[in-house]
N, C-alpha and C positions, 0 to 999 in steps of 0.2 A: 479850872486849872489851879487857881489860887487855893481853893479849899482842898484840893488833892495834895498840893504841896504842903499846906499846913498840917494835914494828917500824916505826912511822911510817905505818901504813896508815890510821889513823883520827885525827881531831882530838880535842881534849878534850871536844867535844860528841858524840863517837862517830859522826861523819859521815865519809865518805871524805875522806882528806887530798888525794887527787888524783882528783877526780871525772871529769875528762876522760880521763886515762890509764887508769883502772881501770873505765871504764863498761861494759866487756864482762863484768866479774866482780861488781861491786857497784853497787847503785842506792840512791837516797834515796827512801824512802816518806814521802809527805806525808799527815798525818792532821789531822782537824779535828772538833770537837764543840762543842756549845753547853752552856754552864754557866749556870744560872739567875742567879747573882750576878755573874759576871764576863764574861758574853757569850761570843762565839766564842773558842775556844781552838785553838791550832795546835801541831802537833808534827812532828818529823822523826826518822826512824830509818833505820838502814842495813840493807839486805837483801842477801843473797848470791844471785846468779843461779845457775842450773844449771851453766854452765861454770866458775863461780867456786869451786865446791866443791873441785875438784882444785887449782886455782891457790892457794886460800887454805891448803890443807893443805901445799903446797910452801913457801909463804911463811913459815908458822909452824913448819915442821920437824915436822909431824905425820904419822902414818901415813895414807896416802890411803884414804879409806873407799870401800866399794862404793857406786857411784852408780847409782841407778835410771835407766832410759832415759826420756828426755823424749818422751812420745808425743803432745804437744799439736798437733804439725804433721802428724800422720798423717791422711791422708784416707780 
C-alpha cells in the first residue's frame, strides 16, 4: 500500500486516486456492519481486479507474477 501511495495510485485513505481512469484495474469495496454501541459502521477498501494484477506489477516495477486464468465467464 505504501508503494502504491508513493506512486500516486492511492490516496491517504488507501482508495484509488483516479477511480475513473483506473476502474478497469482497481475497485472500491464498500463494507458495513452493525456495532452494538455505535450503530452502523461503514468502510471502504481498494481491491485489485484480475486484469489489474499485471498492470499493478508494471506500475510498481515488480516482477509480473503468474496470473491464473479467470474462468468465471466460461459456460
